[in-house]
C-alpha positions in Angstrom: 27.7 -60.6 23.8 25.5 -58.2 25.9 27.2 -56.0 28.7 25.0 -57.7 31.1 26.1 -61.2 30.1 29.7 -59.9 30.2 29.3 -58.4 33.8 28.1 -62.0 34.8 31.2 -63.5 33.4 33.4 -60.8 35.1 31.7 -61.5 38.5 32.3 -65.3 37.8 35.9 -64.6 37.1 36.4 -62.5 40.2 34.8 -65.3 42.3 37.5 -67.7 41.0 40.4 -65.3 41.6 39.2 -63.6 44.7 41.3 -65.5 47.1 44.6 -64.7 45.1 43.8 -61.2 44.7 43.0 -60.6 48.3 46.3 -62.5 49.2 48.1 -60.2 46.9 46.7 -57.0 48.4 47.7 -58.4 51.9 51.1 -58.4 50.7 50.9 -54.8 49.8 49.6 -53.8 53.1 52.4 -55.7 54.7 54.9 -53.7 52.7 53.7 -50.5 54.4 55.2 -52.0 57.4 58.7 -52.6 55.9 61.7 -50.4 55.8 61.9 -47.0 54.1 64.3 -48.7 51.7 61.7 -51.1 50.5 59.0 -48.4 50.2 61.4 -46.3 48.1 62.2 -49.4 45.8 58.3 -49.6 45.2 58.2 -45.9 44.3 61.1 -46.5 41.9 59.2 -49.4 40.3 56.1 -47.0 39.7 58.3 -44.4 38.2 59.7 -46.7 35.6 56.4 -48.4 34.7 54.7 -45.9 32.3 54.8 -47.3 28.7 57.0 -50.2 30.0 56.4 -53.8 31.2 55.7 -54.2 34.7 57.5 -57.4 35.1 60.5 -56.0 33.4 60.6 -52.9 35.6 60.3 -55.1 38.8 63.4 -57.0 37.6 65.3 -53.9 36.8 64.7 -52.3 40.3 65.8 -55.4 42.0 69.0 -55.5 39.9 69.5 -51.9 40.8 69.0 -52.5 44.5 71.4 -55.6 44.4 74.0 -53.8 42.7 73.8 -50.8 45.1 73.0 -48.4 42.3 69.5 -47.7 43.4 70.8 -45.9 46.6 74.0 -44.5 45.5 74.3 -44.7 41.8 74.4 -41.7 39.4 72.0 -41.1 36.7 74.3 -42.4 34.0 75.1 -45.6 35.7 71.3 -46.2 36.5 70.4 -45.4 32.8 72.9 -48.1 31.6 70.7 -50.7 33.6 67.4 -49.5 32.2 67.5 -51.5 28.9 64.1 -52.2 27.8 62.5 -49.5 30.0 61.1 -46.6 27.8 62.3 -43.1 28.3 65.4 -44.4 30.1 67.3 -41.1 30.3 64.3 -39.3 31.9 63.5 -42.1 34.3 67.1 -42.4 35.6 67.1 -38.7 36.4 63.8 -39.2 38.1 65.0 -42.0 40.3 68.0 -40.0 41.3 65.9 -36.9 42.0 63.5 -38.9 44.1 66.4 -40.5 46.1 67.9 -36.9 46.7 64.5 -35.6 47.7 63.8 -38.3 50.3 67.3 -38.5 51.7 66.9 -34.8 52.1 63.7 -35.4 54.1 65.5 -38.0 56.3 68.5 -35.5 56.9 71.4 -37.1 55.0 72.7 -38.7 51.7 74.2 -42.4 51.8 77.7 -42.2 53.6 77.0 -38.9 55.5 77.3 -39.0 59.3 74.4 -38.2 61.8 71.8 -38.6 59.2 68.7 -40.7 59.5 68.7 -41.7 55.8 65.7 -42.3 53.6 62.4 -41.0 54.9 59.5 -41.9 52.9 56.9 -43.4 55.1 56.6 -40.5 57.5 55.7 -38.3 54.7 52.7 -40.3 53.7 49.6 -39.8 55.8 47.8 -43.1 55.9 44.7 -41.1 57.3 44.5 -39.1 54.1 45.6 -41.1 51.2 44.2 -38.9 48.6 46.1 -35.9 50.1 49.2 -38.1 50.1 48.6 -38.7 46.4 48.4 -34.8 45.7 51.6 -34.3 47.8 53.5 -37.0 45.8 52.4 -35.6 42.4 53.6 -32.2 43.5 56.9 -33.2 45.0 58.2 -36.2 43.1 59.3 -35.8 39.4 57.9 -38.5 37.3 54.8 -39.1 39.2 51.5 -38.3 37.8 48.0 -39.4 39.3 48.3 -42.8 37.8 51.8 -43.5 39.1 51.1 -42.1 42.5 47.9 -44.1 42.8 49.9 -47.1 41.8 52.5 -46.6 44.4 50.1 -45.9 47.3 48.1 -49.0 46.2 51.2 -51.1 46.2 52.1 -50.0 49.7 48.6 -50.7 51.0 47.3 -47.0 51.1 45.4 -46.7 47.8 42.4 -48.9 48.3 39.8 -46.6 46.8 42.0 -45.2 44.1 42.1 -46.1 40.3 45.3 -46.8 38.5 44.2 -45.6 35.0 46.6 -47.3 32.7 45.7 -48.5 29.4 44.6 -52.0 30.4 42.1 -50.4 32.8 40.8 -47.8 30.5 40.2 -50.3 27.8 38.2 -52.5 30.3 36.2 -49.5 31.4 35.3 -48.8 27.9 34.6 -52.5 27.1 32.1 -52.5 30.2 30.5 -49.4 29.1 31.8 -47.3 32.1 33.4 -44.6 29.9 32.3 -44.0 26.3 36.1 -43.6 24.8 39.6 -43.6 26.0 40.9 -40.2 26.4 43.9 -39.0 24.5 45.1 -37.0 27.4 44.7 -37.2 31.0 44.4 -33.9 33.1 43.7 -34.2 37.0 40.0 -33.3 36.3 39.6 -36.0 33.8 41.5 -38.5 35.9 39.3 -37.8 39.0 36.3 -38.0 36.8 37.1 -41.4 35.4 38.2 -42.6 38.7 34.8 -41.6 40.2 33.0 -43.6 37.4 35.2 -46.7 38.1 34.4 -46.3 42.0 30.7 -46.4 41.1 31.2 -49.4 38.8 33.1 -51.3 41.5 30.3 -50.6 43.9 27.7 -51.8 41.4 29.7 -55.1 41.1 30.3 -55.3 44.9 34.0 -55.5 44.1 36.5 -53.2 45.9 38.4 -50.8 43.8 41.9 -52.3 44.4 40.6 -55.8 43.9 39.0 -54.7 40.5 42.1 -53.2 39.3 44.0 -56.5 39.8 41.1 -58.4 38.2 41.3 -56.2 35.1 45.1 -56.4 35.1 44.9 -60.2 35.2 42.4 -60.3 32.5 44.9 -58.4 30.3 48.0 -60.0 31.2 47.0 -63.4 32.7 48.9 -62.5 35.9 47.9 -61.1 39.3 51.0 -59.0 39.8 51.1 -55.3 40.9 
């Protein structure tokens, strides 16, 4: 099938799914108004997802939160709950490091007196989401540009960012946006492909964040996150 015909099919699929996609993105925007604990939980989800199934990672984060380990567990206890998550040892360490970092930003660790607890939202400049992304990549272990973009999109701040995971890259290649899927992803390469996806979304008249969920639903059958 010619790319022009496939683009028509993509547009038709978007029109069928548009309402559900927009509703999901509204839920992301609403999350930004939630407590720092909820924002931090979403950050942990995005740290876990590389090379692991998103639905499974979401369940794992919920289990960690319900057990209390997400906010007070050590890396060994957290690792024991990361069955089915790849690179569990590293990711458990990343979760603990992120928790310590954002509790330090808030002024205390759990159980300490006179502290304000987690402080994530105030560190993210909603007026400069790309600056917030750079800050996250620099300061939070386990976050590259893909994961930081994913996190910001999931809390309503990444509207114009690309989440260049394998599903998105395959779609971009299939629709002729990129010639090949890169074997590695430097910051320069990431921003280059992100710009190509942005132009493609403008060509389709489909916002970037909606295009991402459309591609994701094509690959998985679900409009998730």
